[in-house]
C-alpha positions in Angstrom: 151.0 -6.0 -18.1 154.6 -6.6 -17.8 157.1 -4.0 -18.9 159.7 -5.9 -21.8 163.2 -4.5 -21.4 164.8 -4.5 -24.5 168.6 -5.0 -25.3 170.1 -2.7 -28.3 168.9 -4.8 -31.9 166.0 -6.2 -29.7 162.2 -5.4 -30.6 159.0 -5.6 -29.2 156.0 -6.3 -31.5 153.2 -3.7 -30.7 149.4 -5.5 -30.5 147.4 -4.6 -33.8 145.1 -3.6 -31.8 146.7 -0.7 -30.1 145.8 1.8 -32.4 147.8 5.1 -30.1 151.7 4.9 -28.3 152.6 7.6 -26.0 156.4 7.3 -25.9 159.8 9.6 -24.5 163.0 9.7 -22.9 163.0 9.7 -19.0 166.2 10.3 -17.0 167.7 10.4 -13.8 167.2 13.5 -11.3 170.9 15.2 -11.4 172.7 15.0 -7.5 172.3 17.8 -5.4 174.6 20.6 -7.3 174.8 18.8 -10.3 174.5 19.5 -13.8 170.8 19.8 -15.2 170.2 18.2 -18.8 167.8 19.2 -21.1 167.5 16.2 -23.2 165.2 16.9 -26.2 163.4 14.1 -28.5 162.6 14.1 -31.8 160.3 11.7 -34.1 160.2 11.4 -37.7 157.7 9.8 -39.9 160.4 8.5 -42.5 159.5 6.5 -46.2 161.6 4.1 -47.5 162.5 4.9 -51.2 162.3 1.5 -53.2 161.7 -0.4 -49.8 165.4 0.3 -49.0 165.3 0.9 -45.1 168.9 2.4 -45.4 167.0 4.9 -47.8 164.1 6.6 -45.4 163.6 9.6 -46.3 161.3 12.6 -44.7 157.3 12.0 -45.6 156.3 14.6 -47.6 159.0 16.7 -47.0 158.8 17.1 -43.0 154.9 17.2 -42.7 155.0 14.7 -40.0 158.3 15.8 -38.3 157.8 15.9 -34.6 161.1 18.6 -34.1 161.0 22.0 -33.1 162.6 22.9 -36.5 159.1 22.0 -38.4 157.8 24.0 -35.7 154.8 27.2 -37.7 155.6 30.1 -36.0 156.8 34.2 -37.0 160.2 32.8 -37.5 159.6 29.6 -39.4 156.2 30.7 -41.7 156.6 27.8 -43.8 157.1 25.5 -40.9 154.4 21.6 -41.3 153.3 21.8 -37.0 151.1 23.4 -35.6 151.7 24.8 -32.0 149.7 25.2 -29.6 148.8 27.7 -26.9 150.3 25.6 -23.8 153.6 25.2 -26.7 153.1 21.6 -27.5 152.8 21.4 -31.1 151.2 18.9 -33.4 150.9 17.7 -37.2 147.5 19.2 -39.1 145.8 16.1 -39.4 146.9 14.8 -35.0 148.2 11.7 -36.1 151.1 13.3 -34.5 151.7 15.5 -31.2 154.3 16.4 -28.7 153.8 17.7 -25.8 155.0 21.2 -24.6 159.2 21.4 -24.4 160.7 20.3 -20.7 163.3 22.6 -20.7 164.3 22.6 -16.6 164.7 19.3 -16.8 162.3 19.2 -14.0 158.9 17.2 -15.8 155.3 17.7 -14.7 153.6 14.4 -13.2 150.2 14.4 -13.6 148.8 12.4 -10.7 146.0 9.4 -11.2 142.7 9.0 -9.6 144.5 7.6 -6.2 146.7 10.5 -6.1 149.5 8.2 -7.8 151.8 9.3 -10.6 152.7 6.1 -11.5 155.6 5.1 -13.1 156.2 8.6 -14.7 157.4 10.1 -10.6 160.6 8.3 -11.1 162.1 10.3 -13.8 162.3 13.7 -15.8 161.2 13.2 -19.5 159.9 14.3 -22.8 156.9 13.0 -24.7 155.1 12.9 -27.4 151.7 10.4 -28.6 151.1 8.9 -32.0 147.7 7.1 -33.4 149.2 5.2 -35.7 145.8 4.0 -37.6 146.1 7.8 -38.3 149.6 8.2 -40.1 149.7 8.4 -43.8 149.5 4.6 -45.4 152.9 5.5 -47.1 154.6 6.4 -43.4 156.8 2.6 -42.5 159.2 3.9 -39.7 158.8 6.4 -36.9 162.8 7.6 -36.2 163.1 8.6 -33.0 166.2 10.5 -32.4 167.3 12.1 -28.9 169.4 15.3 -28.4 170.7 17.3 -25.5 170.0 21.0 -26.4 172.9 23.4 -26.1 175.3 20.2 -25.2 178.0 22.3 -26.7 177.9 25.2 -24.7 177.3 23.5 -21.8 179.6 20.6 -22.6 177.3 17.7 -21.5 177.3 14.6 -23.8 175.0 11.4 -22.7 177.6 9.5 -20.6 176.6 12.2 -17.8 173.4 11.6 -17.9 171.7 9.1 -15.4 169.5 6.4 -16.1 168.7 7.3 -19.7 165.7 5.0 -21.8 162.7 5.3 -23.8 159.5 4.3 -23.2 156.9 3.0 -25.0 153.1 3.0 -23.1 149.4 2.3 -24.7 146.5 4.5 -24.7 146.2 3.4 -21.0 149.5 4.9 -20.4 150.4 1.6 -19.3 153.8 1.0 -19.5 154.7 -1.7 -22.9 158.5 -1.9 -22.9 162.1 0.5 -22.8 165.1 0.3 -23.8 167.9 2.0 -21.6 170.6 4.0 -23.0 173.9 2.9 -21.7 177.1 4.6 -21.0 178.5 3.5 -25.1 176.9 6.6 -25.8 179.1 8.5 -23.9 180.9 11.8 -26.0 178.0 11.5 -28.3 175.3 14.4 -28.0 173.1 12.9 -31.2 171.3 9.5 -30.6 168.5 7.4 -33.2 167.2 6.0 -30.1 164.8 3.5 -31.7 162.3 3.2 -34.0 158.7 1.9 -34.9 158.6 -0.2 -38.0 155.4 -0.8 -40.0 154.7 -4.8 -40.6 153.5 -6.1 -43.8 149.8 -7.1 -42.2 149.9 -3.2 -41.0 151.1 -3.5 -37.1 154.0 -2.2 -35.9 157.3 -3.0 -34.5 159.0 -1.0 -31.9 163.0 -1.5 -32.7 165.8 -0.3 -29.9 168.6 1.0 -32.6 170.9 3.3 -30.6 173.2 4.3 -33.3 174.6 7.8 -32.0 176.6 10.0 -34.2 179.1 12.9 -34.3 176.5 15.2 -36.6 174.3 17.0 -34.8 170.4 17.0 -35.3 170.7 19.6 -38.5 172.8 17.1 -40.0 170.4 14.6 -39.6 167.1 16.3 -40.9 169.5 17.4 -44.1 170.3 13.6 -44.7 166.8 12.6 -44.4 166.2 15.2 -47.0 168.9 14.2 -49.5 
């Protein structure tokens, strides 16, 4: 299946028989001696109050929010996500899970049976998976946000990240579509990259949003809780 390249505002319809999707951020290796970027990807399950997308709110106060702030642990006993021994984390119902955080930007390439790492050889990544059929029925949007860890401290922004894009794959890791982040995000450290939107027939659509903000992730979460 050929990859569909999206531009800002475009959408890709996910076939109804695809019940698990695998998505994440990919970016290019820095040049020798260049700065290493630690990108994080976050995925928030949302409801639309009164059917209005502009009034998006976290489902069940964040029980299905793939974000480090919601991971249960000694310092966050009320967290809604289970942390696995390998550092990955998931929702209690297993419908959404985030792969282990890649803090170095080096990624981990898992080779196929023929020894080929597949298209993931081409860059670094932050990944998550969603079993669409297991999501709570009230969830109508999965908002995907990208941030740069310690951006202010390191004086980094998305203008310095080379060839960054988000991809969507099926359960066999076949890439369905991708959306390339452009230089318009220079100076920005928080981006609403894309959203999965539930359709009236129960299928899903992946929409390239590309909306950057000067606010931090904490402010984004607070807005979803109001």
